[in-house]
C-alpha positions as a Markdown table, in Angstrom:
| # | Residue | x | y | z |
|---|---|---|---|---|
| 1 | Met | -0.8 | -65.4 | -12.4 |
| 2 | Gly | 2.1 | -64.6 | -10.4 |
| 3 | Gly | 4.5 | -65.7 | -12.9 |
| 4 | Leu | 2.7 | -63.8 | -15.9 |
| 5 | Gln | 2.4 | -60.8 | -13.7 |
| 6 | Ala | 5.7 | -61.0 | -13.1 |
| 7 | Thr | 6.4 | -61.9 | -16.8 |
| 8 | Leu | 4.1 | -59.1 | -17.9 |
| 9 | Ile | 6.7 | -56.5 | -15.4 |
| 10 | Val | 9.6 | -57.5 | -16.8 |
| 11 | Ser | 8.6 | -57.2 | -20.7 |
| 12 | Ile | 7.5 | -53.6 | -20.0 |
| 13 | Leu | 10.5 | -52.4 | -18.3 |
| 14 | Leu | 12.6 | -54.4 | -20.7 |
| 15 | Phe | 10.5 | -52.4 | -23.2 |
| 16 | Val | 10.9 | -48.9 | -21.7 |
| 17 | Gly | 14.9 | -49.7 | -21.7 |
| 18 | Phe | 14.8 | -50.2 | -25.6 |
| 19 | Cys | 12.4 | -47.1 | -26.5 |
| 20 | Ser | 14.9 | -44.8 | -24.2 |
| 21 | Lys | 17.9 | -46.2 | -26.0 |
| 22 | Gly | 16.4 | -46.0 | -29.5 |
| 23 | Leu | 15.8 | -42.2 | -28.3 |
| 24 | Gly | 19.2 | -41.8 | -27.7 |
| 25 | His | 20.6 | -37.6 | -26.6 |
| 26 | Asp | 16.9 | -36.8 | -26.6 |
| 27 | Ala | 16.4 | -39.3 | -23.8 |
| 28 | Asp | 19.6 | -38.3 | -21.8 |
| 29 | Pro | 19.5 | -35.8 | -19.8 |
| 30 | Thr | 23.5 | -35.2 | -20.1 |
| 31 | His | 22.7 | -34.7 | -23.8 |
| 32 | Pro | 19.9 | -32.2 | -24.6 |
| 33 | Leu | 18.6 | -31.6 | -28.0 |
| 34 | Pro | 20.3 | -28.5 | -29.7 |
| 35 | Asn | 18.8 | -25.7 | -28.7 |
| 36 | Pro | 17.0 | -24.2 | -32.2 |
| 37 | Arg | 18.1 | -20.5 | -30.4 |
| 38 | Thr | 21.7 | -21.4 | -30.5 |
| 39 | Thr | 21.8 | -21.6 | -34.3 |
| 40 | Glu | 20.6 | -17.9 | -34.3 |
| 41 | Thr | 23.0 | -15.2 | -35.0 |
| 42 | Pro | 24.2 | -13.9 | -31.9 |
| 43 | Thr | 24.2 | -10.3 | -31.3 |
| 44 | Pro | 27.7 | -8.1 | -31.9 |
| 45 | Val | 27.3 | -7.3 | -27.8 |
| 46 | Asp | 27.5 | -9.4 | -25.2 |
| 47 | Arg | 26.1 | -9.2 | -21.7 |
| 48 | Gln | 28.9 | -7.7 | -20.3 |
| 49 | Gly | 29.2 | -5.2 | -23.0 |
| 50 | Thr | 32.6 | -6.0 | -24.4 |
| 51 | Pro | 32.3 | -5.5 | -28.7 |
| 52 | Lys | 32.1 | -8.1 | -30.8 |
| 53 | Val | 32.7 | -8.2 | -34.6 |
| 54 | Val | 30.2 | -10.7 | -36.2 |
| 55 | Pro | 30.7 | -11.2 | -39.7 |
| 56 | Gly | 27.5 | -10.4 | -42.0 |
| 57 | Val | 25.8 | -9.3 | -39.0 |
| 58 | Gly | 27.2 | -6.3 | -37.3 |
| 59 | Ile | 29.9 | -4.4 | -34.7 |
| 60 | Asp | 29.7 | -3.2 | -31.4 |
| 61 | Gln | 25.6 | -2.3 | -30.5 |
| 62 | Val | 25.5 | -1.5 | -34.4 |
| 63 | Val | 23.9 | -4.0 | -36.7 |
| 64 | Leu | 23.3 | -4.0 | -40.5 |
| 65 | Gly | 20.1 | -2.7 | -41.8 |
| 66 | Asp | 19.6 | -0.7 | -38.3 |
| 67 | Gly | 18.4 | 3.2 | -39.3 |
| 68 | Pro | 20.1 | 6.0 | -38.5 |
| 69 | Asp | 18.3 | 6.7 | -35.1 |
| 70 | Val | 18.8 | 3.0 | -33.9 |
| 71 | Ala | 22.6 | 3.5 | -34.0 |
| 72 | Leu | 22.5 | 7.1 | -32.6 |
| 73 | Lys | 20.3 | 6.0 | -29.7 |
| 74 | Arg | 22.8 | 3.2 | -29.0 |
| 75 | Leu | 25.9 | 4.8 | -29.6 |
| 76 | Gly | 25.0 | 8.5 | -28.5 |
| 77 | Lys | 26.8 | 11.5 | -29.8 |
| 78 | Pro | 28.7 | 10.9 | -33.1 |
| 79 | Val | 32.2 | 13.2 | -34.2 |
| 80 | Glu | 30.7 | 13.3 | -37.7 |
| 81 | Asp | 26.8 | 13.1 | -38.8 |
| 82 | Tyr | 26.6 | 13.4 | -42.7 |
| 83 | Ser | 23.5 | 10.7 | -42.7 |
| 84 | Arg | 21.3 | 13.4 | -44.1 |
| 85 | Thr | 23.5 | 15.9 | -45.5 |
| 86 | Val | 25.5 | 13.8 | -47.8 |
| 87 | Pro | 23.2 | 12.0 | -50.6 |
| 88 | Leu | 26.5 | 10.5 | -52.3 |
| 89 | Asn | 27.5 | 8.8 | -49.5 |
| 90 | Pro | 25.8 | 9.1 | -46.0 |
| 91 | Tyr | 27.4 | 8.4 | -43.0 |
| 92 | Ile | 27.7 | 8.2 | -39.2 |
| 93 | His | 31.3 | 8.8 | -37.3 |
| 94 | Trp | 32.0 | 8.2 | -34.0 |
| 95 | Leu | 34.7 | 7.8 | -31.7 |
| 96 | Ala | 35.6 | 7.2 | -27.9 |
| 97 | Pro | 34.5 | 9.8 | -25.7 |
| 98 | Ser | 38.1 | 10.4 | -24.8 |
| 99 | Gly | 38.2 | 11.7 | -28.9 |
| 100 | Ser | 40.6 | 8.4 | -29.2 |
| 101 | Ile | 40.5 | 6.0 | -31.7 |
| 102 | Asp | 40.0 | 3.0 | -28.9 |
| 103 | Arg | 36.7 | 3.0 | -29.9 |
| 104 | Asp | 36.5 | 4.2 | -34.0 |
| 105 | Ile | 33.3 | 3.3 | -35.7 |
| 106 | Lys | 31.8 | 4.4 | -39.1 |
| 107 | Val | 29.0 | 3.1 | -40.3 |
| 108 | Tyr | 27.6 | 3.9 | -44.2 |
| 109 | Leu | 23.9 | 3.9 | -44.8 |
| 110 | Arg | 21.7 | 3.2 | -48.5 |
| 111 | Asn | 18.0 | 4.2 | -48.5 |
| 112 | Asp | 18.5 | 5.1 | -44.9 |
| 113 | Lys | 19.7 | 1.6 | -43.7 |
| 114 | Ile | 23.2 | 0.9 | -42.6 |
| 115 | Tyr | 24.7 | -1.9 | -44.9 |
| 116 | Gln | 28.1 | -1.5 | -44.5 |
| 117 | Ile | 29.8 | -1.2 | -40.8 |
| 118 | Glu | 34.1 | -0.2 | -40.5 |
| 119 | Val | 36.1 | 0.0 | -37.1 |
| 120 | Gly | 39.3 | 0.7 | -36.2 |
| 121 | Gly | 41.7 | 1.0 | -32.9 |
| 122 | Pro | 42.4 | -1.7 | -30.6 |
| 123 | Gly | 38.8 | -1.9 | -28.8 |
| 124 | Tyr | 37.9 | -4.5 | -31.9 |
| 125 | Ser | 39.1 | -7.3 | -32.6 |
| 126 | Thr | 37.6 | -11.0 | -34.5 |
| 127 | Ile | 36.9 | -13.8 | -32.7 |
| 128 | Asn | 40.0 | -15.5 | -33.9 |
| 129 | Gly | 42.0 | -12.6 | -32.6 |
| 130 | Ile | 42.4 | -10.4 | -35.9 |
| 131 | Arg | 42.8 | -7.0 | -34.5 |
| 132 | Tyr | 44.2 | -3.3 | -35.1 |
| 133 | Leu | 47.1 | -3.3 | -36.6 |
| 134 | Met | 48.1 | -6.9 | -36.9 |
| 135 | Pro | 51.0 | -7.3 | -39.4 |
| 136 | Leu | 50.4 | -9.1 | -42.8 |
| 137 | Asn | 52.3 | -11.8 | -42.5 |
| 138 | Glu | 50.4 | -12.7 | -38.9 |
| 139 | Leu | 46.7 | -12.4 | -40.5 |
| 140 | Lys | 47.5 | -14.6 | -43.3 |
| 141 | Gly | 47.7 | -17.2 | -40.9 |
| 142 | Lys | 44.3 | -16.4 | -39.7 |
| 143 | Leu | 42.3 | -16.4 | -43.1 |
| 144 | Asp | 40.4 | -19.0 | -44.5 |
| 145 | Ser | 40.0 | -19.8 | -48.3 |
| 146 | Ser | 37.4 | -17.6 | -48.3 |
| 147 | Phe | 39.0 | -14.6 | -48.2 |
| 148 | Glu | 40.6 | -12.8 | -51.5 |
| 149 | Thr | 42.8 | -9.8 | -52.0 |
| 150 | Tyr | 42.4 | -7.0 | -53.9 |
| 151 | Leu | 44.3 | -3.5 | -54.2 |
| 152 | Leu | 42.4 | 0.0 | -54.6 |
| 153 | Thr | 43.8 | 1.4 | -57.6 |
| 154 | Gly | 44.9 | 5.1 | -56.9 |
| 155 | Ser | 44.6 | 4.9 | -53.5 |
| 156 | Ala | 48.8 | 5.5 | -53.7 |
| 157 | Asp | 48.4 | 9.1 | -54.4 |
| 158 | Leu | 45.8 | 9.8 | -51.8 |
| 159 | Leu | 47.4 | 8.4 | -48.7 |
| 160 | Gln | 51.0 | 9.5 | -50.1 |
| 161 | Thr | 52.0 | 6.8 | -48.7 |
| 162 | Gly | 53.6 | 5.2 | -52.2 |
| 163 | Lys | 51.2 | 2.2 | -51.7 |
| 164 | Asp | 47.9 | 1.3 | -52.9 |
| 165 | Thr | 45.4 | 0.1 | -50.4 |
| 166 | Val | 44.7 | -3.2 | -50.1 |
| 167 | Tyr | 41.4 | -5.2 | -49.1 |
| 168 | Ile | 41.1 | -8.9 | -48.0 |
| 169 | Val | 37.6 | -9.7 | -48.3 |
| 170 | Ser | 35.4 | -12.8 | -47.7 |
| 171 | Arg | 31.9 | -12.2 | -49.5 |
| 172 | Ser | 30.6 | -15.2 | -48.2 |
| 173 | Arg | 31.3 | -14.1 | -44.7 |
| 174 | Gly | 30.8 | -10.4 | -44.4 |
| 175 | Leu | 33.9 | -9.3 | -44.2 |
| 176 | Ala | 37.1 | -7.4 | -45.1 |
| 177 | Phe | 40.0 | -6.2 | -43.7 |
| 178 | Glu | 41.4 | -3.0 | -44.9 |
| 179 | Ile | 45.4 | -3.3 | -45.1 |
| 180 | Gln | 47.6 | 0.1 | -45.2 |
| 181 | Tyr | 51.2 | 0.4 | -45.4 |
| 182 | Phe | 53.0 | 1.7 | -42.4 |
| 183 | Lys | 56.6 | 3.8 | -43.5 |
| 184 | Asn | 57.6 | 3.9 | -40.2 |
| 185 | Asp | 58.5 | 0.2 | -39.7 |
| 186 | Glu | 57.7 | -0.4 | -43.8 |
| 187 | Ala | 55.0 | -2.8 | -43.3 |
| 188 | Phe | 51.0 | -3.7 | -44.4 |
| 189 | Arg | 49.5 | -3.9 | -41.1 |
| 190 | Val | 45.4 | -4.0 | -40.8 |
| 191 | Gln | 43.9 | -0.6 | -40.4 |
| 192 | Lys | 40.2 | -1.2 | -40.3 |
| 193 | Ile | 37.7 | -4.0 | -39.6 |
| 194 | Ile | 34.8 | -4.2 | -41.6 |
| 195 | Val | 31.3 | -6.2 | -41.7 |
| 196 | Phe | 29.2 | -6.0 | -44.3 |
| 197 | Glu | 26.4 | -8.2 | -45.9 |
| 198 | Arg | 26.8 | -11.6 | -46.7 |
| 199 | Ser | 27.5 | -11.9 | -50.5 |
| 200 | Gly | 27.4 | -8.1 | -51.1 |
| 201 | Lys | 29.6 | -5.8 | -52.3 |
| 202 | Leu | 32.6 | -4.4 | -50.4 |
| 203 | Val | 32.4 | -0.6 | -50.7 |
| 204 | Pro | 35.9 | 1.0 | -50.0 |
| 205 | Asn | 34.6 | 4.3 | -47.5 |
| 206 | Gly | 31.5 | 3.8 | -48.8 |
| 207 | Tyr | 32.2 | 5.1 | -52.1 |
| 208 | Met | 33.7 | 4.2 | -54.6 |
| 209 | Pro | 34.5 | 6.8 | -57.6 |
| 210 | Glu | 34.2 | 5.8 | -61.5 |
| 211 | Trp | 38.3 | 5.8 | -61.7 |
| 212 | Gln | 39.2 | 3.9 | -58.8 |
| 213 | Glu | 38.6 | -0.4 | -59.1 |
| 214 | Leu | 39.4 | -2.7 | -56.8 |
| 215 | Lys | 42.0 | -5.2 | -58.9 |
| 216 | Lys | 42.5 | -9.0 | -57.3 |
| 217 | Ile | 45.7 | -9.9 | -56.4 |
| 218 | Asn | 47.4 | -13.0 | -55.1 |
| 219 | Ile | 48.3 | -12.2 | -51.2 |
| 220 | Asp | 51.8 | -12.9 | -51.5 |
| 221 | Lys | 52.1 | -10.1 | -53.9 |
| 222 | Val | 51.8 | -7.9 | -51.5 |
| 223 | Lys | 54.9 | -6.2 | -50.7 |
């Protein structure tokens, strides 16, 4: 019986070992199963309060789909609040407490919900380092194939820069960059970072009159 018991014990141990290998990473504590929560969209602000730009989701403490009351509670008193007094283009605008543009954020509303968020100032950047005033030539190296380039026709006359505003847009990501021409150094630079709903439509400045259009161009034609 002793030999039979030993054989049974060895067989059981071999079977357990085989099952553990068959389970792969699931059975190995150093390779745990992926946490399903890690695939969720991150919140725009991390635990240290550092503003984040999350394409298709939100910026700073503001999330697409929030109502104006939620945004006002999170960001405090704005410098402009036209959320209910300008029906054609309702928006809310905040600056940093000092009135500087270190934290310049504006949200646009449709049906009392935020559908587009734009920020300017050095207080914001994307995860791959696209930031306020980045030169266009530097920006090009950080774009993937999902981005398309557009001119906002007629904007040069409004800005008196002699150059139309350029928008570089990824609808699939819900991310865009407003590019302005700066006369002082004769360069196109990032003026705003914009987040909108994935596969949605970018609306420059929250409203585009009929006489304007976004005209698709090759990014290399921006000069």
